[in-house]
Every structure is written in structure tokens, then in C-alpha cells.
mmCIF file of the N, C-alpha and C atoms, coordinates in Angstrom:
data_MODEL
# 
_entry.id   MODEL 
# 
loop_
_atom_site.group_PDB 
_atom_site.id 
_atom_site.type_symbol 
_atom_site.label_atom_id 
_atom_site.label_alt_id 
_atom_site.label_comp_id 
_atom_site.label_asym_id 
_atom_site.label_entity_id 
_atom_site.label_seq_id 
_atom_site.pdbx_PDB_ins_code 
_atom_site.Cartn_x 
_atom_site.Cartn_y 
_atom_site.Cartn_z 
_atom_site.occupancy 
_atom_site.B_iso_or_equiv 
_atom_site.pdbx_formal_charge 
_atom_site.auth_seq_id 
_atom_site.auth_comp_id 
_atom_site.auth_asym_id 
_atom_site.auth_atom_id 
_atom_site.pdbx_PDB_model_num 
ATOM 1   N N  . MET A 1 1  ? -4.089 17.270  64.820 1.00 0.00 ? 1  MET A N  1 
ATOM 2   C CA . MET A 1 1  ? -3.567 16.046  64.283 1.00 0.00 ? 1  MET A CA 1 
ATOM 3   C C  . MET A 1 1  ? -3.405 16.072  62.767 1.00 0.00 ? 1  MET A C  1 
ATOM 4   N N  . GLU A 1 2  ? -4.140 16.633  62.006 1.00 0.00 ? 2  GLU A N  1 
ATOM 5   C CA . GLU A 1 2  ? -3.736 16.372  60.554 1.00 0.00 ? 2  GLU A CA 1 
ATOM 6   C C  . GLU A 1 2  ? -2.282 17.089  60.191 1.00 0.00 ? 2  GLU A C  1 
ATOM 7   N N  . ILE A 1 3  ? -1.914 17.986  60.868 1.00 0.00 ? 3  ILE A N  1 
ATOM 8   C CA . ILE A 1 3  ? -0.682 18.413  60.258 1.00 0.00 ? 3  ILE A CA 1 
ATOM 9   C C  . ILE A 1 3  ? 0.424  17.467  60.892 1.00 0.00 ? 3  ILE A C  1 
ATOM 10  N N  . ILE A 1 4  ? 0.430  16.606  61.783 1.00 0.00 ? 4  ILE A N  1 
ATOM 11  C CA . ILE A 1 4  ? 1.142  15.739  62.276 1.00 0.00 ? 4  ILE A CA 1 
ATOM 12  C C  . ILE A 1 4  ? 1.210  14.834  61.142 1.00 0.00 ? 4  ILE A C  1 
ATOM 13  N N  . ILE A 1 5  ? 0.156  13.990  60.828 1.00 0.00 ? 5  ILE A N  1 
ATOM 14  C CA . ILE A 1 5  ? 0.043  12.967  59.969 1.00 0.00 ? 5  ILE A CA 1 
ATOM 15  C C  . ILE A 1 5  ? 0.577  13.646  58.348 1.00 0.00 ? 5  ILE A C  1 
ATOM 16  N N  . ASP A 1 6  ? 0.398  14.855  58.190 1.00 0.00 ? 6  ASP A N  1 
ATOM 17  C CA . ASP A 1 6  ? 0.875  15.458  56.703 1.00 0.00 ? 6  ASP A CA 1 
ATOM 18  C C  . ASP A 1 6  ? 2.307  15.453  57.159 1.00 0.00 ? 6  ASP A C  1 
ATOM 19  N N  . THR A 1 7  ? 2.688  15.819  58.370 1.00 0.00 ? 7  THR A N  1 
ATOM 20  C CA . THR A 1 7  ? 4.491  15.656  58.380 1.00 0.00 ? 7  THR A CA 1 
ATOM 21  C C  . THR A 1 7  ? 4.911  14.455  58.187 1.00 0.00 ? 7  THR A C  1 
ATOM 22  N N  . ILE A 1 8  ? 4.145  13.378  58.766 1.00 0.00 ? 8  ILE A N  1 
ATOM 23  C CA . ILE A 1 8  ? 4.785  12.261  58.698 1.00 0.00 ? 8  ILE A CA 1 
ATOM 24  C C  . ILE A 1 8  ? 4.792  11.861  57.195 1.00 0.00 ? 8  ILE A C  1 
ATOM 25  N N  . GLY A 1 9  ? 3.960  12.019  56.487 1.00 0.00 ? 9  GLY A N  1 
ATOM 26  C CA . GLY A 1 9  ? 3.838  11.986  55.010 1.00 0.00 ? 9  GLY A CA 1 
ATOM 27  C C  . GLY A 1 9  ? 4.846  12.407  54.193 1.00 0.00 ? 9  GLY A C  1 
ATOM 28  N N  . TRP A 1 10 ? 5.322  13.799  54.854 1.00 0.00 ? 10 TRP A N  1 
ATOM 29  C CA . TRP A 1 10 ? 6.491  14.384  54.247 1.00 0.00 ? 10 TRP A CA 1 
ATOM 30  C C  . TRP A 1 10 ? 7.696  13.828  54.311 1.00 0.00 ? 10 TRP A C  1 
ATOM 31  N N  . ILE A 1 11 ? 8.129  13.471  55.520 1.00 0.00 ? 11 ILE A N  1 
ATOM 32  C CA . ILE A 1 11 ? 8.955  12.568  56.044 1.00 0.00 ? 11 ILE A CA 1 
ATOM 33  C C  . ILE A 1 11 ? 9.341  11.305  55.250 1.00 0.00 ? 11 ILE A C  1 
ATOM 34  N N  . GLY A 1 12 ? 8.218  10.650  55.116 1.00 0.00 ? 12 GLY A N  1 
ATOM 35  C CA . GLY A 1 12 ? 8.328  9.442   54.401 1.00 0.00 ? 12 GLY A CA 1 
ATOM 36  C C  . GLY A 1 12 ? 8.636  9.859   52.747 1.00 0.00 ? 12 GLY A C  1 
ATOM 37  N N  . SER A 1 13 ? 8.253  10.841  52.268 1.00 0.00 ? 13 SER A N  1 
ATOM 38  C CA . SER A 1 13 ? 8.578  11.363  50.784 1.00 0.00 ? 13 SER A CA 1 
ATOM 39  C C  . SER A 1 13 ? 10.032 11.375  50.836 1.00 0.00 ? 13 SER A C  1 
ATOM 40  N N  . ILE A 1 14 ? 10.478 12.203  51.824 1.00 0.00 ? 14 ILE A N  1 
ATOM 41  C CA . ILE A 1 14 ? 11.952 12.537  51.709 1.00 0.00 ? 14 ILE A CA 1 
ATOM 42  C C  . ILE A 1 14 ? 12.713 11.187  51.924 1.00 0.00 ? 14 ILE A C  1 
ATOM 43  N N  . LEU A 1 15 ? 12.331 10.497  52.722 1.00 0.00 ? 15 LEU A N  1 
ATOM 44  C CA . LEU A 1 15 ? 13.248 9.156   52.936 1.00 0.00 ? 15 LEU A CA 1 
ATOM 45  C C  . LEU A 1 15 ? 13.169 8.244   51.829 1.00 0.00 ? 15 LEU A C  1 
ATOM 46  N N  . LEU A 1 16 ? 12.245 8.260   50.822 1.00 0.00 ? 16 LEU A N  1 
ATOM 47  C CA . LEU A 1 16 ? 11.844 7.557   49.756 1.00 0.00 ? 16 LEU A CA 1 
ATOM 48  C C  . LEU A 1 16 ? 12.761 8.147   48.694 1.00 0.00 ? 16 LEU A C  1 
ATOM 49  N N  . ILE A 1 17 ? 12.683 9.387   48.522 1.00 0.00 ? 17 ILE A N  1 
ATOM 50  C CA . ILE A 1 17 ? 13.549 10.261  47.662 1.00 0.00 ? 17 ILE A CA 1 
ATOM 51  C C  . ILE A 1 17 ? 14.732 10.018  47.815 1.00 0.00 ? 17 ILE A C  1 
ATOM 52  N N  . THR A 1 18 ? 15.476 9.991   49.215 1.00 0.00 ? 18 THR A N  1 
ATOM 53  C CA . THR A 1 18 ? 16.730 9.969   49.638 1.00 0.00 ? 18 THR A CA 1 
ATOM 54  C C  . THR A 1 18 ? 17.155 8.558   49.163 1.00 0.00 ? 18 THR A C  1 
ATOM 55  N N  . ALA A 1 19 ? 16.534 7.448   49.455 1.00 0.00 ? 19 ALA A N  1 
ATOM 56  C CA . ALA A 1 19 ? 16.822 6.271   48.857 1.00 0.00 ? 19 ALA A CA 1 
ATOM 57  C C  . ALA A 1 19 ? 17.112 6.108   47.439 1.00 0.00 ? 19 ALA A C  1 
ATOM 58  N N  . TYR A 1 20 ? 16.167 6.295   46.811 1.00 0.00 ? 20 TYR A N  1 
ATOM 59  C CA . TYR A 1 20 ? 16.203 6.567   45.153 1.00 0.00 ? 20 TYR A CA 1 
ATOM 60  C C  . TYR A 1 20 ? 17.254 7.233   44.754 1.00 0.00 ? 20 TYR A C  1 
ATOM 61  N N  . TRP A 1 21 ? 17.640 8.417   45.376 1.00 0.00 ? 21 TRP A N  1 
ATOM 62  C CA . TRP A 1 21 ? 18.954 9.255   44.909 1.00 0.00 ? 21 TRP A CA 1 
ATOM 63  C C  . TRP A 1 21 ? 20.075 8.562   45.215 1.00 0.00 ? 21 TRP A C  1 
ATOM 64  N N  . LEU A 1 22 ? 20.402 8.069   46.329 1.00 0.00 ? 22 LEU A N  1 
ATOM 65  C CA . LEU A 1 22 ? 21.711 7.245   46.959 1.00 0.00 ? 22 LEU A CA 1 
ATOM 66  C C  . LEU A 1 22 ? 21.655 6.178   46.002 1.00 0.00 ? 22 LEU A C  1 
ATOM 67  N N  . ASN A 1 23 ? 20.710 5.396   45.646 1.00 0.00 ? 23 ASN A N  1 
ATOM 68  C CA . ASN A 1 23 ? 20.991 4.229   44.713 1.00 0.00 ? 23 ASN A CA 1 
ATOM 69  C C  . ASN A 1 23 ? 21.248 4.822   43.363 1.00 0.00 ? 23 ASN A C  1 
ATOM 70  N N  . SER A 1 24 ? 20.586 5.575   42.880 1.00 0.00 ? 24 SER A N  1 
ATOM 71  C CA . SER A 1 24 ? 20.937 6.231   41.497 1.00 0.00 ? 24 SER A CA 1 
ATOM 72  C C  . SER A 1 24 ? 22.076 6.807   41.120 1.00 0.00 ? 24 SER A C  1 
ATOM 73  N N  . THR A 1 25 ? 22.855 7.477   42.234 1.00 0.00 ? 25 THR A N  1 
ATOM 74  C CA . THR A 1 25 ? 24.124 8.020   42.187 1.00 0.00 ? 25 THR A CA 1 
ATOM 75  C C  . THR A 1 25 ? 25.116 6.843   42.781 1.00 0.00 ? 25 THR A C  1 
ATOM 76  N N  . ASN A 1 26 ? 24.749 5.618   42.874 1.00 0.00 ? 26 ASN A N  1 
ATOM 77  C CA . ASN A 1 26 ? 25.850 4.592   43.212 1.00 0.00 ? 26 ASN A CA 1 
ATOM 78  C C  . ASN A 1 26 ? 26.249 4.888   44.562 1.00 0.00 ? 26 ASN A C  1 
ATOM 79  N N  . LYS A 1 27 ? 25.788 5.450   45.604 1.00 0.00 ? 27 LYS A N  1 
ATOM 80  C CA . LYS A 1 27 ? 26.097 5.768   46.823 1.00 0.00 ? 27 LYS A CA 1 
ATOM 81  C C  . LYS A 1 27 ? 25.776 4.574   47.717 1.00 0.00 ? 27 LYS A C  1 
ATOM 82  N N  . VAL A 1 28 ? 24.784 3.749   47.467 1.00 0.00 ? 28 VAL A N  1 
ATOM 83  C CA . VAL A 1 28 ? 24.356 2.770   47.956 1.00 0.00 ? 28 VAL A CA 1 
ATOM 84  C C  . VAL A 1 28 ? 23.990 1.680   47.092 1.00 0.00 ? 28 VAL A C  1 
ATOM 85  N N  . ASN A 1 29 ? 23.713 0.536   47.449 1.00 0.00 ? 29 ASN A N  1 
ATOM 86  C CA . ASN A 1 29 ? 23.036 -0.563  46.252 1.00 0.00 ? 29 ASN A CA 1 
ATOM 87  C C  . ASN A 1 29 ? 21.613 -0.843  46.993 1.00 0.00 ? 29 ASN A C  1 
ATOM 88  N N  . ALA A 1 30 ? 21.098 -1.445  46.117 1.00 0.00 ? 30 ALA A N  1 
ATOM 89  C CA . ALA A 1 30 ? 19.489 -2.019  46.488 1.00 0.00 ? 30 ALA A CA 1 
ATOM 90  C C  . ALA A 1 30 ? 19.616 -2.630  47.770 1.00 0.00 ? 30 ALA A C  1 
ATOM 91  N N  . GLN A 1 31 ? 20.445 -3.616  48.107 1.00 0.00 ? 31 GLN A N  1 
ATOM 92  C CA . GLN A 1 31 ? 20.492 -4.667  48.782 1.00 0.00 ? 31 GLN A CA 1 
ATOM 93  C C  . GLN A 1 31 ? 21.119 -4.174  50.235 1.00 0.00 ? 31 GLN A C  1 
ATOM 94  N N  . SER A 1 32 ? 21.596 -2.719  50.179 1.00 0.00 ? 32 SER A N  1 
ATOM 95  C CA . SER A 1 32 ? 22.124 -2.323  51.390 1.00 0.00 ? 32 SER A CA 1 
ATOM 96  C C  . SER A 1 32 ? 21.255 -2.052  52.557 1.00 0.00 ? 32 SER A C  1 
ATOM 97  N N  . ILE A 1 33 ? 21.764 -2.029  53.887 1.00 0.00 ? 33 ILE A N  1 
ATOM 98  C CA . ILE A 1 33 ? 20.633 -1.964  54.930 1.00 0.00 ? 33 ILE A CA 1 
ATOM 99  C C  . ILE A 1 33 ? 20.102 -0.282  54.945 1.00 0.00 ? 33 ILE A C  1 
ATOM 100 N N  . ILE A 1 34 ? 21.081 0.564   54.373 1.00 0.00 ? 34 ILE A N  1 
ATOM 101 C CA . ILE A 1 34 ? 20.812 2.062   54.405 1.00 0.00 ? 34 ILE A CA 1 
ATOM 102 C C  . ILE A 1 34 ? 19.547 2.101   53.439 1.00 0.00 ? 34 ILE A C  1 
ATOM 103 N N  . TYR A 1 35 ? 19.591 1.677   52.215 1.00 0.00 ? 35 TYR A N  1 
ATOM 104 C CA . TYR A 1 35 ? 18.699 1.661   50.930 1.00 0.00 ? 35 TYR A CA 1 
ATOM 105 C C  . TYR A 1 35 ? 17.293 0.995   51.590 1.00 0.00 ? 35 TYR A C  1 
ATOM 106 N N  . GLN A 1 36 ? 17.407 -0.362  51.920 1.00 0.00 ? 36 GLN A N  1 
ATOM 107 C CA . GLN A 1 36 ? 16.298 -0.882  52.577 1.00 0.00 ? 36 GLN A CA 1 
ATOM 108 C C  . GLN A 1 36 ? 15.743 -0.221  53.591 1.00 0.00 ? 36 GLN A C  1 
ATOM 109 N N  . GLY A 1 37 ? 16.456 0.273   54.632 1.00 0.00 ? 37 GLY A N  1 
ATOM 110 C CA . GLY A 1 37 ? 15.828 0.852   55.865 1.00 0.00 ? 37 GLY A CA 1 
ATOM 111 C C  . GLY A 1 37 ? 15.310 2.384   55.558 1.00 0.00 ? 37 GLY A C  1 
ATOM 112 N N  . LEU A 1 38 ? 15.610 3.221   54.547 1.00 0.00 ? 38 LEU A N  1 
ATOM 113 C CA . LEU A 1 38 ? 14.902 4.189   54.176 1.00 0.00 ? 38 LEU A CA 1 
ATOM 114 C C  . LEU A 1 38 ? 13.631 3.866   53.674 1.00 0.00 ? 38 LEU A C  1 
ATOM 115 N N  . ASN A 1 39 ? 13.873 2.836   52.775 1.00 0.00 ? 39 ASN A N  1 
ATOM 116 C CA . ASN A 1 39 ? 12.522 2.582   52.208 1.00 0.00 ? 39 ASN A CA 1 
ATOM 117 C C  . ASN A 1 39 ? 11.326 1.971   52.897 1.00 0.00 ? 39 ASN A C  1 
ATOM 118 N N  . ILE A 1 40 ? 11.818 1.188   53.815 1.00 0.00 ? 40 ILE A N  1 
ATOM 119 C CA . ILE A 1 40 ? 11.114 0.659   55.070 1.00 0.00 ? 40 ILE A CA 1 
ATOM 120 C C  . ILE A 1 40 ? 10.111 1.716   55.718 1.00 0.00 ? 40 ILE A C  1 
ATOM 121 N N  . ILE A 1 41 ? 11.194 2.677   56.198 1.00 0.00 ? 41 ILE A N  1 
ATOM 122 C CA . ILE A 1 41 ? 10.749 3.464   57.415 1.00 0.00 ? 41 ILE A CA 1 
ATOM 123 C C  . ILE A 1 41 ? 9.672  4.553   56.575 1.00 0.00 ? 41 ILE A C  1 
ATOM 124 N N  . GLY A 1 42 ? 10.303 4.959   55.252 1.00 0.00 ? 42 GLY A N  1 
ATOM 125 C CA . GLY A 1 42 ? 9.718  5.868   54.396 1.00 0.00 ? 42 GLY A CA 1 
ATOM 126 C C  . GLY A 1 42 ? 8.045  5.449   54.002 1.00 0.00 ? 42 GLY A C  1 
ATOM 127 N N  . SER A 1 43 ? 8.237  3.737   53.829 1.00 0.00 ? 43 SER A N  1 
ATOM 128 C CA . SER A 1 43 ? 6.767  3.407   53.480 1.00 0.00 ? 43 SER A CA 1 
ATOM 129 C C  . SER A 1 43 ? 5.959  3.349   54.677 1.00 0.00 ? 43 SER A C  1 
ATOM 130 N N  . ILE A 1 44 ? 6.554  3.170   55.771 1.00 0.00 ? 44 ILE A N  1 
ATOM 131 C CA . ILE A 1 44 ? 5.573  3.035   56.958 1.00 0.00 ? 44 ILE A CA 1 
ATOM 132 C C  . ILE A 1 44 ? 5.084  4.425   57.190 1.00 0.00 ? 44 ILE A C  1 
ATOM 133 N N  . CYS A 1 45 ? 5.604  5.503   56.989 1.00 0.00 ? 45 CYS A N  1 
ATOM 134 C CA . CYS A 1 45 ? 5.254  6.866   57.163 1.00 0.00 ? 45 CYS A CA 1 
ATOM 135 C C  . CYS A 1 45 ? 4.194  7.025   56.218 1.00 0.00 ? 45 CYS A C  1 
ATOM 136 N N  . PHE A 1 46 ? 4.382  6.490   55.118 1.00 0.00 ? 46 PHE A N  1 
ATOM 137 C CA . PHE A 1 46 ? 3.264  6.470   53.870 1.00 0.00 ? 46 PHE A CA 1 
ATOM 138 C C  . PHE A 1 46 ? 2.018  5.732   54.543 1.00 0.00 ? 46 PHE A C  1 
ATOM 139 N N  . ILE A 1 47 ? 2.163  4.527   55.225 1.00 0.00 ? 47 ILE A N  1 
ATOM 140 C CA . ILE A 1 47 ? 1.015  3.718   55.297 1.00 0.00 ? 47 ILE A CA 1 
ATOM 141 C C  . ILE A 1 47 ? 0.265  4.665   56.527 1.00 0.00 ? 47 ILE A C  1 
ATOM 142 N N  . ILE A 1 48 ? 0.786  5.282   57.498 1.00 0.00 ? 48 ILE A N  1 
ATOM 143 C CA . ILE A 1 48 ? 0.434  6.062   58.414 1.00 0.00 ? 48 ILE A CA 1 
ATOM 144 C C  . ILE A 1 48 ? -0.685 7.139   57.687 1.00 0.00 ? 48 ILE A C  1 
ATOM 145 N N  . THR A 1 49 ? 0.101  7.899   56.953 1.00 0.00 ? 49 THR A N  1 
ATOM 146 C CA . THR A 1 49 ? -0.471 8.707   56.325 1.00 0.00 ? 49 THR A CA 1 
ATOM 147 C C  . THR A 1 49 ? -1.855 8.460   55.460 1.00 0.00 ? 49 THR A C  1 
ATOM 148 N N  . THR A 1 50 ? -1.631 7.589   54.741 1.00 0.00 ? 50 THR A N  1 
ATOM 149 C CA . THR A 1 50 ? -2.777 7.223   53.790 1.00 0.00 ? 50 THR A CA 1 
ATOM 150 C C  . THR A 1 50 ? -3.764 6.308   54.230 1.00 0.00 ? 50 THR A C  1 
ATOM 151 N N  . VAL A 1 51 ? -3.424 5.669   55.407 1.00 0.00 ? 51 VAL A N  1 
ATOM 152 C CA . VAL A 1 51 ? -4.420 5.180   56.166 1.00 0.00 ? 51 VAL A CA 1 
ATOM 153 C C  . VAL A 1 51 ? -5.499 6.269   56.901 1.00 0.00 ? 51 VAL A C  1 
ATOM 154 N N  . TYR A 1 52 ? -4.893 7.173   57.351 1.00 0.00 ? 52 TYR A N  1 
ATOM 155 C CA . TYR A 1 52 ? -5.354 8.340   58.184 1.00 0.00 ? 52 TYR A CA 1 
ATOM 156 C C  . TYR A 1 52 ? -6.297 9.150   57.139 1.00 0.00 ? 52 TYR A C  1 
ATOM 157 N N  . HIS A 1 53 ? -5.908 9.089   55.791 1.00 0.00 ? 53 HIS A N  1 
ATOM 158 C CA . HIS A 1 53 ? -6.861 9.765   54.842 1.00 0.00 ? 53 HIS A CA 1 
ATOM 159 C C  . HIS A 1 53 ? -7.476 8.771   54.103 1.00 0.00 ? 53 HIS A C  1 
ATOM 160 N N  . LYS A 1 54 ? -7.563 7.518   54.713 1.00 0.00 ? 54 LYS A N  1 
ATOM 161 C CA . LYS A 1 54 ? -8.552 6.761   53.853 1.00 0.00 ? 54 LYS A CA 1 
ATOM 162 C C  . LYS A 1 54 ? -8.119 6.492   52.370 1.00 0.00 ? 54 LYS A C  1 
ATOM 163 N N  . ALA A 1 55 ? -7.029 6.486   52.103 1.00 0.00 ? 55 ALA A N  1 
ATOM 164 C CA . ALA A 1 55 ? -6.528 6.195   50.700 1.00 0.00 ? 55 ALA A CA 1 
ATOM 165 C C  . ALA A 1 55 ? -5.620 4.761   50.843 1.00 0.00 ? 55 ALA A C  1 
ATOM 166 N N  . TYR A 1 56 ? -6.751 3.552   50.711 1.00 0.00 ? 56 TYR A N  1 
ATOM 167 C CA . TYR A 1 56 ? -6.349 2.449   50.948 1.00 0.00 ? 56 TYR A CA 1 
ATOM 168 C C  . TYR A 1 56 ? -5.520 1.761   49.971 1.00 0.00 ? 56 TYR A C  1 
ATOM 169 N N  . PRO A 1 57 ? -5.555 2.045   48.680 1.00 0.00 ? 57 PRO A N  1 
ATOM 170 C CA . PRO A 1 57 ? -4.945 1.495   47.701 1.00 0.00 ? 57 PRO A CA 1 
ATOM 171 C C  . PRO A 1 57 ? -3.452 1.640   47.909 1.00 0.00 ? 57 PRO A C  1 
ATOM 172 N N  . PRO A 1 58 ? -2.877 3.218   47.893 1.00 0.00 ? 58 PRO A N  1 
ATOM 173 C CA . PRO A 1 58 ? -1.351 3.267   48.334 1.00 0.00 ? 58 PRO A CA 1 
ATOM 174 C C  . PRO A 1 58 ? -0.982 2.829   49.490 1.00 0.00 ? 58 PRO A C  1 
ATOM 175 N N  . ALA A 1 59 ? -1.896 2.616   50.506 1.00 0.00 ? 59 ALA A N  1 
ATOM 176 C CA . ALA A 1 59 ? -1.693 2.212   51.741 1.00 0.00 ? 59 ALA A CA 1 
ATOM 177 C C  . ALA A 1 59 ? -1.164 0.574   51.480 1.00 0.00 ? 59 ALA A C  1 
ATOM 178 N N  . ALA A 1 60 ? -1.904 -0.291  50.622 1.00 0.00 ? 60 ALA A N  1 
ATOM 179 C CA . ALA A 1 60 ? -1.590 -1.556  50.383 1.00 0.00 ? 60 ALA A CA 1 
ATOM 180 C C  . ALA A 1 60 ? -0.313 -1.633  49.659 1.00 0.00 ? 60 ALA A C  1 
ATOM 181 N N  . LEU A 1 61 ? 0.136  -0.856  48.776 1.00 0.00 ? 61 LEU A N  1 
ATOM 182 C CA . LEU A 1 61 ? 1.139  -0.826  47.929 1.00 0.00 ? 61 LEU A CA 1 
ATOM 183 C C  . LEU A 1 61 ? 2.407  -0.530  49.024 1.00 0.00 ? 61 LEU A C  1 
ATOM 184 N N  . ASN A 1 62 ? 2.289  0.258   49.799 1.00 0.00 ? 62 ASN A N  1 
ATOM 185 C CA . ASN A 1 62 ? 3.294  0.651   50.860 1.00 0.00 ? 62 ASN A CA 1 
ATOM 186 C C  . ASN A 1 62 ? 3.467  -0.770  51.948 1.00 0.00 ? 62 ASN A C  1 
ATOM 187 N N  . VAL A 1 63 ? 2.711  -1.520  52.163 1.00 0.00 ? 63 VAL A N  1 
ATOM 188 C CA . VAL A 1 63 ? 2.679  -2.528  52.895 1.00 0.00 ? 63 VAL A CA 1 
ATOM 189 C C  . VAL A 1 63 ? 3.485  -3.565  52.178 1.00 0.00 ? 63 VAL A C  1 
ATOM 190 N N  . VAL A 1 64 ? 3.106  -3.628  50.944 1.00 0.00 ? 64 VAL A N  1 
ATOM 191 C CA . VAL A 1 64 ? 3.810  -4.581  50.371 1.00 0.00 ? 64 VAL A CA 1 
ATOM 192 C C  . VAL A 1 64 ? 5.465  -4.323  50.095 1.00 0.00 ? 64 VAL A C  1 
ATOM 193 N N  . TRP A 1 65 ? 5.812  -2.835  49.993 1.00 0.00 ? 65 TRP A N  1 
ATOM 194 C CA . TRP A 1 65 ? 6.897  -2.259  49.938 1.00 0.00 ? 65 TRP A CA 1 
ATOM 195 C C  . TRP A 1 65 ? 7.665  -2.462  51.169 1.00 0.00 ? 65 TRP A C  1 
ATOM 196 N N  . VAL A 1 66 ? 7.218  -2.559  52.311 1.00 0.00 ? 66 VAL A N  1 
ATOM 197 C CA . VAL A 1 66 ? 7.767  -2.823  53.681 1.00 0.00 ? 66 VAL A CA 1 
ATOM 198 C C  . VAL A 1 66 ? 8.272  -4.164  53.695 1.00 0.00 ? 66 VAL A C  1 
ATOM 199 N N  . LEU A 1 67 ? 7.155  -5.104  53.550 1.00 0.00 ? 67 LEU A N  1 
ATOM 200 C CA . LEU A 1 67 ? 7.440  -6.590  53.422 1.00 0.00 ? 67 LEU A CA 1 
ATOM 201 C C  . LEU A 1 67 ? 8.657  -6.962  52.398 1.00 0.00 ? 67 LEU A C  1 
ATOM 202 N N  . ILE A 1 68 ? 8.625  -6.270  51.145 1.00 0.00 ? 68 ILE A N  1 
ATOM 203 C CA . ILE A 1 68 ? 9.812  -6.583  50.366 1.00 0.00 ? 68 ILE A CA 1 
ATOM 204 C C  . ILE A 1 68 ? 11.036 -6.334  51.236 1.00 0.00 ? 68 ILE A C  1 
ATOM 205 N N  . GLY A 1 69 ? 11.136 -5.173  51.652 1.00 0.00 ? 69 GLY A N  1 
ATOM 206 C CA . GLY A 1 69 ? 12.340 -4.579  52.492 1.00 0.00 ? 69 GLY A CA 1 
ATOM 207 C C  . GLY A 1 69 ? 12.624 -5.493  53.485 1.00 0.00 ? 69 GLY A C  1 
ATOM 208 N N  . VAL A 1 70 ? 11.787 -5.727  54.262 1.00 0.00 ? 70 VAL A N  1 
ATOM 209 C CA . VAL A 1 70 ? 12.291 -6.667  55.447 1.00 0.00 ? 70 VAL A CA 1 
ATOM 210 C C  . VAL A 1 70 ? 12.623 -7.891  55.055 1.00 0.00 ? 70 VAL A C  1 
ATOM 211 N N  . TYR A 1 71 ? 11.833 -8.454  53.906 1.00 0.00 ? 71 TYR A N  1 
ATOM 212 C CA . TYR A 1 71 ? 12.408 -9.983  53.440 1.00 0.00 ? 71 TYR A CA 1 
ATOM 213 C C  . TYR A 1 71 ? 13.690 -9.875  53.166 1.00 0.00 ? 71 TYR A C  1 
ATOM 214 N N  . TYR A 1 72 ? 14.240 -8.728  52.288 1.00 0.00 ? 72 TYR A N  1 
ATOM 215 C CA . TYR A 1 72 ? 15.745 -8.399  51.922 1.00 0.00 ? 72 TYR A CA 1 
ATOM 216 C C  . TYR A 1 72 ? 16.511 -8.091  52.829 1.00 0.00 ? 72 TYR A C  1 
ATOM 217 N N  . LEU A 1 73 ? 16.051 -7.473  53.888 1.00 0.00 ? 73 LEU A N  1 
ATOM 218 C CA . LEU A 1 73 ? 16.992 -7.406  55.036 1.00 0.00 ? 73 LEU A CA 1 
ATOM 219 C C  . LEU A 1 73 ? 17.248 -8.537  55.816 1.00 0.00 ? 73 LEU A C  1 
ATOM 220 N N  . LEU A 1 74 ? 16.199 -9.529  55.874 1.00 0.00 ? 74 LEU A N  1 
ATOM 221 C CA . LEU A 1 74 ? 16.479 -10.754 56.629 1.00 0.00 ? 74 LEU A CA 1 
ATOM 222 C C  . LEU A 1 74 ? 17.145 -11.809 55.630 1.00 0.00 ? 74 LEU A C  1 
ATOM 223 N N  . LYS A 1 75 ? 17.101 -11.586 54.605 1.00 0.00 ? 75 LYS A N  1 
ATOM 224 C CA . LYS A 1 75 ? 17.648 -12.741 53.480 1.00 0.00 ? 75 LYS A CA 1 
ATOM 225 C C  . LYS A 1 75 ? 19.101 -12.139 53.506 1.00 0.00 ? 75 LYS A C  1 
ATOM 226 N N  . ASN A 1 76 ? 19.631 -10.897 53.581 1.00 0.00 ? 76 ASN A N  1 
ATOM 227 C CA . ASN A 1 76 ? 20.930 -10.557 53.511 1.00 0.00 ? 76 ASN A CA 1 
ATOM 228 C C  . ASN A 1 76 ? 21.837 -10.885 54.784 1.00 0.00 ? 76 ASN A C  1 
ATOM 229 N N  . ARG A 1 77 ? 20.804 -10.803 56.014 1.00 0.00 ? 77 ARG A N  1 
ATOM 230 C CA . ARG A 1 77 ? 21.315 -10.980 57.110 1.00 0.00 ? 77 ARG A CA 1 
ATOM 231 C C  . ARG A 1 77 ? 21.943 -12.243 57.439 1.00 0.00 ? 77 ARG A C  1 
ATOM 232 N N  . ARG A 1 78 ? 21.123 -13.276 56.705 1.00 0.00 ? 78 ARG A N  1 
ATOM 233 C CA . ARG A 1 78 ? 21.259 -14.669 56.819 1.00 0.00 ? 78 ARG A CA 1 
ATOM 234 C C  . ARG A 1 78 ? 22.432 -15.106 55.880 1.00 0.00 ? 78 ARG A C  1 
ATOM 235 N N  . ASN A 1 79 ? 22.579 -14.404 54.601 1.00 0.00 ? 79 ASN A N  1 
ATOM 236 C CA . ASN A 1 79 ? 23.459 -14.507 53.554 1.00 0.00 ? 79 ASN A CA 1 
ATOM 237 C C  . ASN A 1 79 ? 24.746 -13.460 53.531 1.00 0.00 ? 79 ASN A C  1 
ATOM 238 N N  . PRO A 1 80 ? 25.404 -13.417 54.408 1.00 0.00 ? 80 PRO A N  1 
ATOM 239 C CA . PRO A 1 80 ? 26.344 -11.801 54.266 1.00 0.00 ? 80 PRO A CA 1 
ATOM 240 C C  . PRO A 1 80 ? 27.322 -11.962 53.218 1.00 0.00 ? 80 PRO A C  1 
# 
């Protein structure tokens, strides 16, 4: 089971780094669905991993990260 959880954590890392790289190289902007989606999914992966390892402060940080991403996706959906 632990290898699955750690793999989920690695996937989350890759997604978050990809989002950051895409934004930093001006391939996507921070309000785009792709950027927010990568951050949301990557953060959910980190929540799973950190809760499993009982690392609650980073889990809480990633819950906030997900909430921010969902907020901006919903905000952009209402105001195209």
C-alpha cells in the first residue's frame, strides 16, 4: 500500500512542477483551467500522501491550495 501512496505523491509533485513550469514559461497563465487543474489534482495527490504519512500541516496547506484553485475555476466560469 505504501508504494501506491508514495507513487501518488510523486504524481502530485510532477503535476505541481509542470503547472509552475508552464506558468513560468508563459505557456499558460495562472487563471487558466490547465494551470488550476494541475494544481488542484497535484494538491489532492499531496493530501492523500501527507494524510497517509500523518503529516497534517502540509495536508492542511494543500487543502487550502485546492480550495483556492476551485474558487478561481468557479470564478472564471461565471466571468469568462
